[in-house]
Backbone bond lengths (Angstrom), bond angles and torsions (degrees), N, CA, C in turn:
res aa  C-N    CA-C-N  psi(-1)  N-CA   C-N-CA  omega(-1)  CA-C   N-CA-C  phi
1 X - - - 1.464 - - 1.523 109.30 -
2 X 1.299 116.81 144.00 1.463 122.25 174.26 1.519 108.82 -57.65
3 X 1.351 118.85 124.59 1.467 119.99 -175.63 1.511 112.80 -62.96
4 X 1.344 118.55 -19.24 1.459 119.73 179.00 1.505 113.54 -96.88
5 X 1.342 118.83 3.61 1.455 120.97 -171.24 1.526 113.17 -64.49
6 X 1.332 118.37 -33.72 1.456 120.70 -177.13 1.523 112.44 -95.91
7 X 1.293 116.78 2.36 1.455 120.50 178.57 1.524 110.11 -90.37
8 X 1.337 118.12 147.51 1.459 119.18 174.23 1.520 109.96 -65.63
9 X 1.316 115.81 149.43 1.463 118.66 176.25 1.519 108.87 -74.69
10 X 1.334 116.25 142.32 1.461 122.14 -173.15 1.517 110.75 -122.06
11 X 1.324 115.00 147.69 1.447 121.39 173.79 1.512 109.63 -130.99
12 X 1.329 117.12 139.70 1.458 122.20 175.72 1.522 107.82 -120.54
13 X 1.324 115.22 123.76 1.454 121.60 -179.52 1.524 108.41 -116.67
14 X 1.333 115.61 115.92 1.452 121.84 -174.48 1.510 109.55 102.94
15 X 1.341 116.39 100.59 1.463 121.11 -172.09 1.519 111.30 -110.12
16 X 1.325 115.31 51.10 1.452 121.16 175.83 1.511 111.42 -82.55
17 X 1.322 116.25 -150.38 1.465 121.86 -175.19 1.523 111.15 -56.52
18 X 1.333 117.67 -42.94 1.462 121.13 -176.30 1.530 111.04 -91.09
19 X 1.323 117.98 -48.54 1.452 120.95 -174.59 1.514 113.39 -57.84
20 X 1.328 117.31 -40.44 1.464 119.61 -179.80 1.523 110.81 -65.20
21 X 1.314 116.53 -37.62 1.468 119.97 -179.46 1.531 111.37 -73.01
22 X 1.323 117.16 -38.69 1.464 120.12 175.30 1.530 109.77 -62.88
23 X 1.333 116.45 -40.70 1.459 119.49 177.03 1.517 112.32 -58.01
24 X 1.321 116.64 -41.84 1.467 119.38 179.48 1.523 111.44 -67.86
25 X 1.329 117.74 -35.29 1.461 120.25 175.33 1.537 110.53 -61.22
26 X 1.316 116.43 -43.74 1.466 120.69 178.64 1.525 111.47 -63.91
27 X 1.318 116.09 -43.87 1.463 120.05 178.40 1.520 110.62 -60.15
28 X 1.344 116.01 -46.45 1.463 119.43 -177.53 1.525 111.91 -65.88
29 X 1.344 116.79 -27.07 1.465 120.74 178.39 1.520 112.89 -83.40
30 X 1.324 117.10 -3.47 1.459 120.18 175.00 1.515 115.89 90.40
31 X 1.330 118.46 14.58 1.460 120.26 178.38 1.532 110.44 -76.10
32 X 1.326 117.87 136.52 1.471 119.11 167.35 1.523 107.91 -58.97
33 X 1.334 117.99 128.46 1.460 121.03 -166.86 1.523 111.76 -134.26
34 X 1.333 115.14 134.23 1.464 122.55 169.32 1.519 107.49 -126.79
35 X 1.331 116.63 146.10 1.465 120.28 -176.26 1.519 110.44 -135.17
36 X 1.328 114.23 160.13 1.482 121.82 175.77 1.509 108.84 -149.26
37 X 1.331 115.93 146.90 1.457 121.96 174.98 1.524 108.13 -140.16
38 X 1.331 115.77 143.55 1.467 119.08 -177.61 1.521 111.54 -58.53
39 X 1.347 116.97 -41.66 1.456 120.82 172.87 1.514 107.62 -94.72
40 X 1.308 116.76 111.38 1.455 120.44 -172.38 1.525 110.90 -76.53
41 X 1.320 116.34 120.88 1.457 123.64 173.19 1.518 108.28 -161.53
42 X 1.301 116.61 168.03 1.457 120.64 178.73 1.522 110.28 -81.50
43 X 1.339 115.68 148.74 1.462 122.21 178.92 1.523 108.33 -125.99
44 X 1.312 116.65 130.31 1.458 120.99 -179.39 1.527 110.57 -56.26
45 X 1.332 115.61 131.21 1.453 120.47 174.67 1.504 115.25 79.43
46 X 1.347 117.90 6.98 1.458 121.14 179.91 1.527 110.09 -125.55
47 X 1.332 117.46 156.14 1.459 119.17 174.86 1.520 111.12 -60.96
48 X 1.312 116.19 160.78 1.459 120.08 174.93 1.527 108.42 -62.19
49 X 1.326 118.03 130.63 1.469 119.59 -177.02 1.521 112.99 -60.85
50 X 1.331 114.35 146.07 1.457 121.15 174.27 1.526 109.60 -72.03
51 X 1.334 115.35 166.06 1.462 120.66 -177.26 1.516 113.29 -76.63
52 X 1.343 116.82 -23.68 1.464 119.59 -175.11 1.518 109.71 -154.90
53 X 1.341 117.92 161.14 1.468 119.82 172.48 1.518 112.87 -56.15
54 X 1.328 117.05 -39.45 1.472 119.80 179.79 1.521 111.26 -61.14
55 X 1.335 117.45 -34.87 1.462 120.03 177.61 1.527 111.22 -65.52
56 X 1.342 116.98 -35.08 1.467 119.64 175.22 1.523 110.05 -64.72
57 X 1.334 116.37 -44.80 1.468 120.21 -179.22 1.518 111.93 -62.97
58 X 1.315 117.15 -27.67 1.466 119.84 177.22 1.520 112.06 -68.08
59 X 1.339 116.69 -22.47 1.464 120.94 -176.51 1.519 113.80 -108.68
60 X 1.337 117.43 -16.20 1.466 119.57 -170.41 1.526 111.09 -132.97
61 X 1.330 115.38 144.77 1.467 121.49 -179.77 1.528 112.30 -91.90
62 X 1.330 117.58 -41.26 1.465 122.54 -177.18 1.524 107.47 -105.30
63 X 1.335 116.15 117.35 1.462 121.87 -169.51 1.524 110.19 -113.94
64 X 1.320 116.90 112.72 1.458 122.16 178.73 1.525 108.97 -95.50
65 X 1.340 116.03 122.42 1.459 120.94 -175.37 1.529 109.15 -110.83
66 X 1.331 116.02 113.77 1.458 123.10 179.04 1.529 108.64 -115.05
67 X 1.308 115.92 89.80 1.460 120.87 176.70 1.527 108.18 -126.20
68 X 1.344 116.64 175.82 1.453 118.92 -164.41 1.515 116.11 -93.81
69 X 1.341 118.32 -25.65 1.458 117.86 -172.21 1.525 110.95 -157.34
70 X 1.334 115.42 -178.03 1.468 121.32 -175.95 1.519 111.80 -59.52
71 X 1.327 116.93 -45.63 1.460 120.43 -176.71 1.526 110.85 -63.52
72 X 1.340 117.05 -43.70 1.462 120.11 -179.99 1.520 111.28 -66.48
73 X 1.330 117.23 -38.52 1.464 120.03 177.89 1.523 110.33 -64.59
74 X 1.309 115.82 -46.79 1.466 119.72 -179.27 1.527 110.42 -58.78
75 X 1.332 116.68 -45.68 1.457 119.64 -179.51 1.511 112.95 -63.68
76 X 1.328 116.79 -39.82 1.463 120.08 -179.25 1.523 111.48 -67.66
77 X 1.331 117.17 -43.96 1.465 120.03 179.87 1.526 110.70 -66.16
78 X 1.319 117.99 -39.08 1.466 119.77 177.82 1.529 110.41 -63.15
79 X 1.330 117.20 -36.93 1.463 120.28 178.14 1.525 111.92 -69.61
80 X 1.337 117.11 -28.04 1.464 120.81 175.84 1.524 112.61 -75.04
81 X 1.326 116.40 -29.50 1.455 122.29 -165.59 1.525 114.81 -49.95
82 X 1.352 120.97 -46.42 1.470 119.18 -177.18 1.520 114.16 -61.60
83 X 1.340 117.35 -23.33 1.463 120.80 -176.16 1.518 113.16 -96.77
84 X 1.335 118.67 -2.79 1.455 120.48 -173.99 1.520 112.36 -76.70
85 X 1.332 115.01 141.71 1.462 123.76 177.15 1.528 107.75 -138.18
86 X 1.328 117.99 174.53 1.474 119.23 178.92 1.527 114.96 -60.86
87 X 1.317 118.62 -14.41 1.473 119.66 179.04 1.521 112.56 -78.50
88 X 1.327 118.40 -10.23 1.463 121.16 -172.34 1.528 112.98 -93.63
89 X 1.328 114.80 140.76 1.464 123.09 167.81 1.527 106.95 -125.37
90 X 1.333 116.28 123.62 1.464 121.65 175.81 1.518 108.42 -98.51
91 X 1.314 116.02 129.78 1.456 122.35 176.89 1.528 107.85 -106.23
92 X 1.309 115.91 111.47 1.461 121.26 -179.19 1.521 108.84 -89.36
93 X 1.342 116.64 106.25 1.461 121.60 -177.22 1.521 113.27 -98.66
94 X 1.321 117.50 -2.92 1.462 120.42 178.12 1.523 110.19 -71.24
95 X 1.329 116.10 147.96 1.461 120.01 170.00 1.520 107.16 -88.71
96 X 1.326 115.31 107.49 1.463 121.54 -173.09 1.519 108.99 -137.20
97 X 1.323 115.41 175.48 1.454 120.30 176.30 1.529 110.21 -61.29
98 X 1.324 118.22 136.28 1.465 119.89 174.72 1.524 112.14 -56.01
99 X 1.324 117.04 -32.19 1.471 119.78 179.67 1.528 111.02 -65.46
100 X 1.325 117.07 -37.98 1.467 120.64 178.46 1.516 111.17 -62.71
101 X 1.327 116.83 -47.83 1.461 119.17 -176.61 1.526 111.03 -69.82
102 X 1.326 118.13 -32.51 1.467 120.44 175.82 1.528 111.20 -65.33
103 X 1.322 116.10 -43.79 1.468 120.52 179.15 1.520 111.21 -62.20
104 X 1.336 116.24 -44.34 1.461 119.49 -179.16 1.531 111.38 -68.53
105 X 1.318 117.55 -34.97 1.466 119.97 177.63 1.525 110.97 -61.90
106 X 1.321 116.83 -38.94 1.470 120.37 177.40 1.519 110.73 -64.80
107 X 1.322 117.24 -42.86 1.464 120.57 -179.17 1.525 111.48 -66.00
108 X 1.321 115.99 -42.80 1.461 120.54 178.97 1.529 110.12 -66.25
109 X 1.323 116.82 -40.01 1.458 120.62 178.10 1.517 112.64 -60.48
110 X 1.321 117.01 -33.08 1.466 120.88 178.26 1.526 111.76 -65.96
111 X 1.315 116.75 -20.25 1.464 121.16 175.86 1.533 111.49 -89.35
112 X 1.317 117.55 -0.74 1.458 121.82 -178.25 1.506 113.96 88.59
113 X 1.332 117.54 -4.28 1.468 121.94 178.45 1.527 109.41 -92.51
114 X 1.320 115.89 179.47 1.468 121.10 179.58 1.518 109.70 -126.11
115 X 1.332 115.96 144.59 1.469 121.89 172.79 1.516 108.21 -122.10
116 X 1.319 115.96 126.82 1.455 121.99 177.66 1.524 109.38 -106.12
117 X 1.294 114.66 139.28 1.466 124.29 174.70 1.524 105.70 -84.15
118 X 1.353 117.81 110.94 1.467 119.41 -170.07 1.523 112.88 -143.37
119 X 1.333 119.04 56.37 1.461 119.41 173.40 1.526 110.24 -65.23
120 X 1.314 116.01 169.73 1.467 119.09 -172.04 1.520 110.95 -140.59
121 X 1.309 115.10 164.14 1.454 121.53 168.36 1.518 107.89 -123.33
122 X 1.310 114.81 142.24 1.463 120.65 -173.14 1.518 107.81 125.12
123 X 1.308 117.12 126.85 1.455 120.05 -173.13 1.516 110.63 -102.02
124 X 1.323 116.15 -152.64 1.465 122.32 -172.71 1.522 112.58 -52.04
125 X 1.325 116.95 -49.84 1.464 120.05 -173.82 1.526 111.47 -68.80
126 X 1.340 116.63 -37.51 1.464 120.08 177.88 1.524 110.95 -64.94
127 X 1.327 116.62 -40.17 1.467 119.77 179.69 1.523 110.90 -64.62
128 X 1.319 116.95 -36.63 1.463 120.99 -178.58 1.519 111.64 -61.04
129 X 1.327 117.03 -38.09 1.471 120.30 -176.07 1.535 113.07 -104.57
130 X 1.338 117.00 11.66 1.459 119.94 176.27 1.508 114.13 71.43
131 X 1.346 117.26 40.92 1.461 121.38 -176.86 1.526 111.92 -121.33
132 X 1.326 116.76 33.34 1.462 121.53 175.34 1.529 109.26 -76.86
133 X 1.325 116.64 144.29 1.465 121.68 168.04 1.520 107.81 -106.21
134 X 1.333 115.64 123.43 1.459 121.39 179.00 1.527 109.81 -101.33
135 X 1.329 116.72 131.42 1.457 122.74 167.72 1.532 105.97 -92.85
136 X 1.327 116.92 122.10 1.466 119.62 -169.95 1.519 110.22 -123.08
137 X 1.338 115.43 131.27 1.466 120.73 178.35 1.524 109.37 -135.02
138 X 1.325 114.82 140.70 1.456 119.69 177.80 1.514 111.95 138.22
139 X 1.312 115.68 -164.39 1.460 123.26 -175.11 1.531 111.79 -60.63
140 X 1.331 116.49 130.43 1.457 121.06 -176.49 1.512 113.60 -63.09
141 X 1.337 117.57 -39.45 1.459 120.00 178.89 1.525 110.77 -64.45
142 X 1.328 116.50 -40.57 1.463 120.19 178.43 1.523 110.87 -64.52
143 X 1.331 117.02 -37.94 1.458 120.18 177.33 1.527 110.58 -60.89
144 X 1.321 116.88 -43.42 1.462 119.65 -179.64 1.521 111.66 -66.10
145 X 1.328 117.31 -36.88 1.468 120.24 176.71 1.526 111.04 -64.34
146 X 1.330 116.05 -36.11 1.464 120.16 -177.60 1.521 112.92 -85.78
147 X 1.324 117.98 -14.23 1.454 121.56 -172.11 1.529 113.71 -52.96
148 X 1.350 120.98 -46.95 1.469 118.97 -178.41 1.531 112.75 -59.72
149 X 1.323 117.05 -36.67 1.468 120.83 178.92 1.524 109.90 -68.48
150 X 1.317 117.76 -46.03 1.461 120.79 179.01 1.529 111.12 -61.67
151 X 1.318 116.83 -42.18 1.461 119.93 -175.44 1.524 113.16 -66.29
152 X 1.335 117.75 -17.22 1.460 119.86 177.03 1.525 111.92 -64.29
153 X 1.335 117.90 -24.31 1.465 120.86 -179.91 1.521 112.86 -124.82
154 X 1.342 117.22 11.46 1.469 120.30 -169.85 1.514 113.47 -107.92
155 X 1.324 114.33 144.08 1.455 122.51 163.38 1.517 109.66 -88.39
156 X 1.336 116.77 -36.10 1.463 121.50 -178.05 1.519 109.64 -156.82
157 X 1.338 115.05 151.82 1.459 123.08 170.49 1.521 106.71 -117.87
158 X 1.330 117.02 124.36 1.458 120.87 -177.91 1.523 108.92 -115.76
159 X 1.343 118.04 111.42 1.467 120.26 178.90 1.524 110.69 -71.76
160 X 1.342 116.31 142.06 1.469 119.91 -176.40 1.523 113.50 -129.31
161 X 1.343 117.49 2.30 1.457 118.02 177.38 1.517 112.78 109.41
162 X 1.308 115.80 -140.06 1.464 119.93 -174.98 1.531 111.29 -80.87
163 X 1.331 115.05 161.32 1.460 121.94 -179.22 1.527 110.12 -54.18
164 X 1.317 115.58 133.84 1.454 122.65 -177.40 1.514 112.06 108.67
165 X 1.317 116.76 -31.61 1.466 118.64 -177.80 1.527 112.15 -72.98
166 X 1.325 117.61 -35.11 1.460 118.90 178.41 1.525 110.43 -63.48
167 X 1.325 116.87 -41.41 1.467 120.01 177.71 1.523 111.13 -62.76
168 X 1.333 116.58 -40.29 1.462 119.95 178.88 1.526 110.92 -63.68
169 X 1.334 117.03 -42.33 1.464 121.08 177.63 1.524 110.42 -61.56
170 X 1.330 117.39 -45.11 1.465 120.55 -178.39 1.521 110.91 -62.80
171 X 1.311 118.01 -42.29 1.462 120.78 179.22 1.530 109.81 -63.06
172 X 1.325 116.87 -41.78 1.468 120.07 179.02 1.521 111.33 -62.03
173 X 1.328 117.37 -43.55 1.464 119.18 -178.84 1.520 111.65 -69.63
174 X 1.332 117.83 -27.82 1.459 118.71 178.66 1.526 112.15 -72.41
175 X 1.337 117.12 -26.01 1.471 118.18 169.89 1.527 109.16 -58.26
176 X 1.318 116.49 -45.00 1.463 121.41 -177.74 1.523 111.19 -66.86
177 X 1.347 117.04 -39.82 1.461 119.86 178.64 1.521 111.09 -64.93
178 X 1.336 116.48 -42.57 1.460 119.87 178.66 1.521 110.61 -62.66
179 X 1.332 116.74 -42.59 1.464 119.99 -179.18 1.524 111.14 -62.61
180 X 1.329 117.10 -40.31 1.465 119.92 178.86 1.522 110.94 -65.01
181 X 1.331 116.56 -41.43 1.469 119.80 -179.60 1.520 111.39 -67.40
182 X 1.333 116.66 -42.41 1.469 120.26 -179.49 1.515 110.62 -65.01
183 X 1.330 117.04 -44.98 1.471 119.24 -178.75 1.521 111.18 -66.33
184 X 1.340 116.91 -38.89 1.462 119.57 177.67 1.527 110.51 -64.14
185 X 1.325 117.03 -42.65 1.463 120.61 179.31 1.527 110.54 -60.68
186 X 1.324 116.83 -43.19 1.468 119.26 -179.78 1.531 111.14 -68.05
187 X 1.325 117.62 -35.40 1.463 120.52 177.66 1.528 110.89 -64.99
188 X 1.345 116.43 -44.57 1.469 120.40 178.71 1.523 110.18 -61.62
189 X 1.332 116.58 -44.75 1.465 119.87 -179.47 1.529 111.55 -65.59
190 X 1.345 116.80 -37.36 1.463 120.55 177.72 1.527 110.72 -62.05
191 X 1.322 117.05 -46.30 1.460 120.42 -179.63 1.525 110.87 -61.75
192 X 1.320 116.92 -45.89 1.463 119.83 179.88 1.531 111.13 -61.22
193 X 1.345 116.29 -41.25 1.463 120.27 -178.35 1.527 112.12 -65.19
194 X 1.330 115.87 -21.25 1.463 119.82 -178.37 1.529 112.94 -109.85
195 X 1.326 115.29 19.08 1.452 119.84 173.06 1.507 115.96 75.78
196 X 1.341 117.77 18.71 1.471 121.40 179.12 1.525 108.41 -107.05
197 X 1.309 116.95 131.12 1.458 121.13 178.38 1.530 108.72 -66.83
198 X 1.342 118.61 116.24 1.467 119.89 -177.26 1.520 113.56 -66.15
199 X 1.327 117.93 -10.31 1.469 119.45 175.92 1.521 111.68 -60.27
200 X 1.332 116.65 -19.37 1.469 119.61 178.47 1.524 111.45 -61.36
201 X 1.340 116.44 -23.70 1.470 119.39 179.97 1.524 112.33 -61.38
202 X 1.322 117.65 -27.93 1.467 119.63 178.99 1.523 110.83 -59.67
203 X 1.340 116.63 -37.67 1.461 120.46 177.34 1.527 111.38 -81.89
204 X 1.320 115.86 -42.51 1.465 120.31 -176.54 1.520 111.44 -59.94
205 X 1.324 116.71 -43.39 1.464 119.70 -174.70 1.523 113.18 -72.86
206 X 1.332 117.30 -13.70 1.464 119.79 177.70 1.526 111.57 -57.14
207 X 1.321 116.53 -33.66 1.468 120.61 -176.57 1.527 112.06 -123.73
208 X 1.331 116.66 23.42 1.464 121.23 -177.61 1.514 109.81 -113.90
209 X 1.320 116.50 138.28 1.464 120.70 -177.54 1.519 112.60 -65.59
210 X 1.334 118.33 -14.75 1.469 120.94 178.87 1.520 112.50 -75.52
211 X 1.327 117.83 -9.93 1.465 120.59 179.90 1.529 109.82 -64.21
212 X 1.327 115.71 142.59 1.466 121.13 177.02 1.516 109.08 -151.50
213 X 1.319 115.73 173.75 1.457 119.60 173.94 1.516 111.97 -59.11
214 X 1.328 116.57 -36.14 1.468 119.99 179.72 1.527 110.23 -67.91
215 X 1.334 117.84 -43.80 1.465 118.32 179.58 1.521 111.07 -64.54
216 X 1.329 117.59 -36.92 1.467 120.16 177.18 1.523 111.25 -61.17
217 X 1.335 116.24 -40.93 1.466 120.62 -177.51 1.520 112.77 -76.85
218 X 1.325 116.76 -39.23 1.469 119.81 -169.34 1.520 114.62 -93.79
219 X 1.335 118.86 -22.58 1.458 118.58 179.31 1.535 111.46 -59.23
220 X 1.330 120.33 -47.65 1.476 118.34 177.35 1.530 112.56 -59.10
221 X 1.322 117.23 -35.93 1.464 120.13 178.24 1.523 110.98 -62.46
222 X 1.334 116.27 -44.31 1.457 120.61 -179.28 1.525 111.30 -68.20
223 X 1.323 117.06 -40.84 1.462 119.88 -178.77 1.523 111.47 -67.05
224 X 1.334 117.03 -31.84 1.461 121.55 -175.96 1.526 113.23 -103.24
225 X 1.340 115.99 6.11 1.477 120.60 -176.10 1.526 110.92 50.68
226 X 1.318 115.87 42.70 1.466 122.51 178.87 1.524 108.10 -100.85
227 X 1.319 116.40 99.00 1.452 120.59 -177.11 1.529 112.03 -112.74
228 X 1.336 116.49 24.50 1.459 119.55 172.39 1.527 107.98 -57.98
229 X 1.318 118.33 136.28 1.468 119.80 -169.89 1.521 113.59 -71.91
230 X 1.331 115.78 118.03 1.465 122.17 163.19 1.524 107.67 -92.64
231 X 1.327 115.47 -41.22 1.461 124.76 172.05 1.518 104.58 -147.88
232 X 1.324 117.17 122.69 1.454 119.75 -166.20 1.522 113.38 -78.48
233 X 1.328 114.68 156.00 1.459 120.95 174.42 1.524 110.67 -60.99
234 X 1.320 117.43 -35.30 1.463 120.52 178.61 1.530 111.14 -63.30
235 X 1.334 116.73 -41.99 1.459 119.25 178.40 1.523 111.62 -68.74
236 X 1.336 117.19 -36.13 1.460 118.42 176.60 1.524 110.32 -64.52
237 X 1.322 117.70 -40.15 1.461 120.09 176.17 1.529 110.68 -58.95
238 X 1.316 117.11 -43.33 1.468 120.69 178.37 1.519 111.31 -60.16
239 X 1.331 117.15 -41.98 1.462 120.30 -177.55 1.528 111.66 -70.96
240 X 1.322 116.98 -33.76 1.467 119.62 176.44 1.531 110.78 -69.07
241 X 1.306 117.07 -33.46 1.466 119.46 173.84 1.531 110.12 -63.18
242 X 1.324 116.80 -43.32 1.463 120.08 176.57 1.524 110.77 -60.80
243 X 1.326 116.61 -40.56 1.461 120.53 179.97 1.526 110.71 -61.46
244 X 1.312 117.11 -41.27 1.463 119.65 179.88 1.529 111.11 -65.00
245 X 1.327 116.65 -35.63 1.464 120.25 178.52 1.529 111.54 -64.66
246 X 1.328 116.48 -32.09 1.460 121.22 -176.20 1.523 114.10 -94.05
247 X 1.324 116.91 -12.54 1.462 120.62 -170.92 1.521 112.38 -65.43
248 X 1.318 114.73 149.12 1.460 120.25 172.71 1.531 108.82 -66.27
249 X 1.317 116.54 148.04 1.461 121.25 -177.35 1.522 111.18 -54.30
250 X 1.330 115.13 127.23 1.455 120.25 175.24 1.512 115.02 75.90
251 X 1.337 118.11 7.21 1.464 120.56 -175.88 1.531 111.74 -119.60
252 X 1.322 115.65 36.79 1.464 119.16 -178.61 1.522 112.35 -132.95
253 X 1.333 116.88 28.62 1.466 119.74 -176.32 1.526 111.76 -61.93
254 X 1.331 117.45 -44.24 1.454 120.44 179.68 1.528 110.44 -66.52
255 X 1.314 116.43 -43.69 1.458 120.00 179.15 1.521 110.40 -59.44
256 X 1.333 116.69 -42.73 1.459 120.41 179.51 1.520 111.52 -61.70
257 X 1.332 117.16 -41.90 1.463 120.63 -179.78 1.531 110.73 -66.30
258 X 1.330 117.03 -40.93 1.460 119.92 179.23 1.521 110.85 -68.36
259 X 1.323 116.82 -37.87 1.455 119.41 177.72 1.524 110.68 -60.97
260 X 1.320 116.93 -39.03 1.462 120.04 176.72 1.529 110.47 -60.76
261 X 1.327 117.60 -42.33 1.460 120.87 178.73 1.531 111.49 -62.73
262 X 1.345 116.47 -42.84 1.462 118.96 -178.95 1.526 111.97 -73.67
263 X 1.327 117.49 -29.44 1.470 119.76 170.27 1.533 109.26 -59.79
264 X 1.328 115.59 -46.03 1.463 120.01 -179.79 1.533 110.94 -64.59
265 X 1.331 116.89 -40.36 1.466 120.09 178.61 1.525 110.63 -58.32
266 X 1.322 116.67 -42.16 1.463 120.14 -179.93 1.529 111.09 -70.01
267 X 1.329 116.93 -39.93 1.469 119.41 177.91 1.530 111.67 -64.22
268 X 1.323 116.54 -32.87 1.458 120.71 -177.83 1.528 112.68 -85.55
269 X 1.324 116.68 5.65 1.454 120.43 172.46 1.505 116.38 96.17
270 X 1.338 118.31 13.47 1.458 121.27 -176.29 1.536 113.33 -105.18
271 X 1.304 117.90 9.54 1.460 120.82 -173.21 1.511 114.52 -59.37
272 X 1.326 117.97 -33.14 1.457 120.98 -178.53 1.522 112.74 -92.52
273 X 1.333 117.02 1.43 1.459 120.56 174.47 1.527 109.61 -89.16
274 X 1.321 115.93 173.10 1.459 120.92 179.65 1.533 110.34 -60.65
275 X 1.330 116.16 152.53 1.467 117.90 -177.33 1.530 112.79 -65.72
276 X 1.332 117.82 -13.30 1.460 120.15 172.22 1.526 111.87 -68.77
277 X 1.323 118.04 -14.06 1.470 121.35 179.04 1.516 112.07 -66.49
278 X 1.326 117.87 -5.36 1.457 119.98 171.73 1.534 110.40 -56.04
279 X 1.328 117.76 -21.45 1.460 121.55 177.67 1.523 111.85 -62.04
280 X 1.328 118.10 -22.44 1.457 121.20 -176.26 1.519 113.13 -90.97
281 X 1.319 117.89 -4.15 1.462 120.71 -176.73 1.521 109.79 -61.15
282 X 1.328 115.03 127.58 1.463 120.30 176.41 1.503 115.47 78.89
283 X 1.335 118.05 3.19 1.459 119.04 -179.67 1.524 109.94 -72.79
284 X 1.332 118.16 154.88 1.465 120.28 -179.03 1.520 113.04 -58.06
285 X 1.344 116.04 -25.52 1.466 119.18 -178.52 1.511 112.96 -84.24
286 X 1.343 117.15 0.02 1.469 119.85 -177.00 1.514 110.06 -62.88
287 X 1.329 118.24 139.49 1.463 120.90 173.30 1.514 110.13 -69.16
288 X 1.311 117.85 166.79 1.465 120.32 -179.81 1.536 111.30 -59.64
289 X 1.337 115.60 148.88 1.460 119.96 176.88 1.510 109.42 -57.27
290 X 1.351 114.83 142.18 1.448 120.34 179.19 1.519 113.26 89.25
291 X 1.340 118.24 0.17 1.465 120.74 -179.84 1.505 110.66 -65.68
């Protein structure tokens, strides 16, 4: 028997850093797979992209959407809309406003299909080895239908309730990730400025309460000046803007300060680098603002 015969058909829309890797996980697991990318080109290890999102929906029941922001998500879902039927489940993996995903879920529901709010944590390397954690919100039956597709790239699925709550959780956790990266960057720069090799932090943090998953991931990047994007500074800036929109009145001082730093990182030409590149903001080697 075809090893993919009993698996739901899968579609991946948006073949960037994460989407392309999730697509390969699905392919390797034997799922029937269709893909689409806004910029049409071939991707190693993936089927030839379809011409449109609707063409993906014609071939696939469970649709994973990996795009960058509210506008891209809205455009992709609208392009899917004519092809949607009750057999379809859309998984929205973008970090976007909860209001956007709620609005789109209502529109998709009117077509008889389902849209799940399913942002994730885990960057390039986690996606490569199938260790993404998905925060999932929406209809329980739709979650179960989508579960085999999600599990092809997942370490864990964490239910969060109704549509919109998963996006809110993801935005909240990204405040914490940004804070860890910013504080680590400032610590590394402080040590260097005072003649201390910041590599000592690898030992110090082993027994220090300041250690976190972010410090484990980003310290080697900072020590080696490796700013290849796992999650870009531009995307972190977008998520901090979302956080400010959702914040309780007067309770976003840290978020505001970090957003200013990431605005500066993007102006200084680091927007497409990893969000740890905030360490380079204001350095003498920075390119001119607006680069």
